[in-house]
N, C-alpha and C positions, 0 to 999 in steps of 0.2 A: 722497894721491896727486894729481898734477897732472892735467889734462885730457889731455895729450899721453901721459903714461904709462899712464892708464887706457884710452885709445883703442888703444894699442899692445897692451895686456893682452888686451882684448877681442878684437882681431884674432888674436892668437896662440892663443887657445883656441877660435876659430871652428870649426876642423875637429874637435876633440874634442866640442864641443857638438852638431855636426852628426851625429857618429856616435851619440852618447847618445840623441839625438831618434829617429834611424832604429831604434836597438835597441829603444827603449821601444814605438815604434809597431809593430815586427815582434813582439814579444812579446805585446802587447796583441791583435793580430790573430790570432796563433796560438792563444792561450789561450781567446779568445771565438769561435773557429770549430770547434766539436767535430766537425762533419761533414765538413769540407773540409780545412782547414789543419792541425789537430792530427794527424790520420792521415798526412797528407803529410810532416809534420815527423818523426814517428817512423819512417817509411820512410827518410827522408834520413839521420837519425842512425844507423839501423841499417845503412844502406848505406856508410856512413863509418866503421863499425866503433867507433862511440862508445858510451857509456853512455846508455841512455835517460833524459834529463833535460828538464825544462822551464827555459827562460831565466828567471833571477830578474826580477821586475818592479820597476822603480824606484818606491819609495814615499817621499814627502817626509820621513816621520818615521824612515826608516832610512838614516842618512847612509852606512853602510858598503856599502849595496846597490849604489851606483853603481860601487864597485870590483869588486864580485863580478860585476855585469854585465859589465863590460869584460874580466875574467879569463875569464868563460864565453864571449864572443864571440872572444876569441883561440883558445881551446882548441876551439871549435865553428865556426870560420870556414869550413871546408869545407861543413858542413851548411848553415850560414846562406846561404852564397853560392849553393849549389845550390837552396835553396828560394826565394830571391828572384830568381832568373834565370827560373824557371818561369813563363812568361806566363799559363798557365791558372789559376794560383794568385792572380794580380793582386798580387803583392807586388814587382813590379819597381821601383816608386818608392822602396822601402826598401833597395835594393841598395847594398852597401858595396864600395868599390874597396880595393885593397892600399894606395892613397895615403892613405885615411881611417885 
């Protein structure tokens, strides 16, 4: 690939990469906060009438996990949005917009 094509490719996947980073950080924060975020996550999931599930964490050795993270994020968008909007939980920096 030429430098121009490579630069264009990097620019075109920037928003996808941004979403994946936010999803990974959100999943990590929820999983590792057993007393504050995990219970709040289950409350949000239940209030959105979704099945109680944890977001798959992206692991470098599981190439297909990125796909499942994105599928999960689309299905659980309402719960993810609700938990990242809550300022008390301090996940505002991981909020995703519909544009992402």
